[in-house]
C-alpha positions, 0 to 999 in steps of 0.5 A: 499500499502507498505511504499515508502521505501518497494521496496528499502529495499526489494530489498536491503535485502538479507537472513542471511542464504544461500538461497540454504538451505532456497530453500531445507528447504522449499521444504522438506514440499511441497513435503510432501504435494503434495506427499499427493495429489495422494498418497492415490489414490491407497490405497482407496480399503484398506482404505475402507476394513480396515475401513468397508466402500463402495468403494464409501464412500472411494473416500471422503478421497480424496474429502474432501483433494481437497476441503480444499486444494482449499479453503485454497490456494487463502486465503494463501496471504491474511492471510499471510499479517496479520500473517507473511509468517514464521509464517504462514508456520510453522503453515501450517506445524504443522497443516499438521504434527498433521492432519497427524497423526490423519489420520493414527489414525483414527478408522472410515471413517468420523473421517478420512474425517475430518482429511483429511480436517484439513491435506488439509487446512495445505497443502494448505498454503504450496506451495503458500508460499514456492513460495513467499519465494523462489521469495523473497529469490533469486535475479531475475537472480537466481529465475529460478534456485530456482524454479527449486527446487521447481519444482522437489517437485511439479512435481516429487511428484504426479508421485512418490505418486502412486508408493509409495501409492502402495507399502506401501499398499501392503507390510505394512498397509494404515495408514503408507501413512499418518504416513511417514509425521510426521518426514518430517513435524517435520524435516521441522518445525526445520530448518524453525524456523532456517532458514527462515525469513520475508523480511521488505516489509512482515514485515512492512504490518503485522505491519501497517495491525495490526495497524489498528486492526485485520479487518478480511474480513469474507464475502470474506472468506465465499464466497471464501470458498463456491465458490471453495468448490463448484466448487472442489466437483462439479469436483470431483463428476460430473461424478461419479453423472451423472453431472447435472442429479443430484440435488446434482451436480447441486445445488452445480453448481450454489452455485459455480457460485453464490459464485464467481460472488458475490465474484468477486464483492465484491473484486472489492469494497473492493479494491475501499474502500482501503481494503486489499482483498482476491484475488488480482485481480489487478494482471490480468491487468498485461498481463504477469501474466494473460497469465502465469495463463492460461498457469499454469491451462492448465499445471495442467490439462495435468499433473494431467490428464496424471498422471491418465490416465497412471496408469488407462490405464495399470490397465483396459486395460493391467491388471497392479497391482497397484505398477507395474502401478506406476512403469510405470510412474515413469521414468517420475518423474525421467525425471523432476528431472533430467532436472529440473536444466538444465531448471532452468540454462537456464531460466536465459540465454534464454527468457522463452517464448522460453522454454514455447513453445518448452515445449509445442511442446514437450508435444503435440509430446509426446501426439501424439506419444501416439497414438501408444498405443495399447492393446500389448503394453510393459512395457518399451514402455510405460515409454520411452512414460512417459519419453518423456512427462515427458521432455515436462513438465519439461520446462514449470513449472519453466519458467511459474513460473518465468516469472509469476513474471515481473514487480510484486512489491515485496509486491505482490509476495504472492498473485502471488504465491497464484493464480499460485498455485490456477491455477495448483490446479484447472487445475489438478481437472478440468483435472481429471475430464475432463479425467474421464467424456470424458473417460466414454462418448467416451467409450459409443460412440465407444461401440455403434458405433461398435455394429451398425456395427457388422453384426451377419450374417457375416461370419467372425464373425460367424466363429470366433464366432464359434471357440470360442464356440469349445473352451469353449465346448471342449478345456477349463479345464471344459466341458460346453454344447453346449448352454453354450459354445455359450453364453460364446463365445457372452460374450467373443466377447462382452467383446473385443468390450468393450476393444476396445471402451475404448481403442479408447476412451483413444486415443480421450482423448489424442487427445484433450490433444495434441490439448490444448497444441499446442493452448497454443503456440500463447498465449505464445507471448503475455507476455513481452519479456526479454532480453537474460541473463538480470534480470527480471522487478520486481521492 
């Protein structure tokens, strides 16, 4: 436990440099890290071709990063307590920058995957550290505005990533999606060394733990790595390997459940012994934090799920290029950037719970409007729907982050930031996995249903098939025999059936996301009410 003077010194402490300069400094590296979670998605075909690998093998470039990231996220608060937050943050920036350079220079796929593991490890500690730095740097009344700056990076980067990645790979070389991180890392490292400092409660905690010797919880490390690493692997590869039809997925699921349950019991025992746990589960006694954790999970689920949904919809059904598909969701990122300062301003003056309710209502409404999508939809309409959707997302991230620190002592700010970021990332992985799986299952469902309701003796269907056969036999650029024309007509009708079933599956996914958002609204009122305009209960 911190010394008795800890909370007092923490409350009175103020950074030497301008808080907004510190906010921009730490946001720089986090934007770079979050961008890397999506920028490589559209470059996979180029990476596979450049390194002589298959498309399936190249997906490990994404999986390896996500697994490593998921393992480090919950560890960040624990490691910070032993080495100091500023030092840990700078180590993460250095590791991320060096591994980015190595990724760009990788001569083979195995080496690229290894370097991506290192990159994910470095990136995993950046976002939680930044969020904790902001929580300590700004007083409670201004914390919402600070998290608005942080939100610009975390929410806008996934939207910009596919567009930027598509543009770089189309116009230059896929290796530059990694090289662009190097100058950002250098600038971030320089500014961090000059501006960021550890508050008194961090310094006292480091001294206290070092006085006892470097007694790290290696058992907890191992269980956490196995548990969250296996979870990320299952979520990323489940649909590809037919879930529990695969022995590998079943094995990793058992490993995940066993490791996480054992970790839970181990952490409870560590807390009872008075040792510092890797995951501070006592935070979940705070009802407001527990609900915030759930809401952040759902936010990540929806944000990442829709970020994958719209580009895939435009590419698979509308024939967009990767760059144009990315451009369709870019206006949403600009909307978030425009609204974040407003939301940060409102958080200090309006009950954050009302802002969260507005965000989920707006997001659910936007998803409902997406039911107007069809195969003839225009580019402008898709961009407009994404803007509507992004307007709801902007009213969620900052209020949820801000209210999650209610009644939390300063010494646990690192633990709060680590767990909320873990909730968002795991939610994003679950959302992406759900989207891919549900889309495939519902597509098959609608395909079977359409086929069962198709009557080959139906006069309208026969008329359409005859018209197509006649076109392929006489009207096409290459003449075909009557038999070939008939087969081509049947193939054309079947492709239309597949397209229609896929379209209906997308609408099913959107429905589930909308219902999920509506279900979050009652939970919001379980959180503690804060007086309008008053400071949040923090100390």
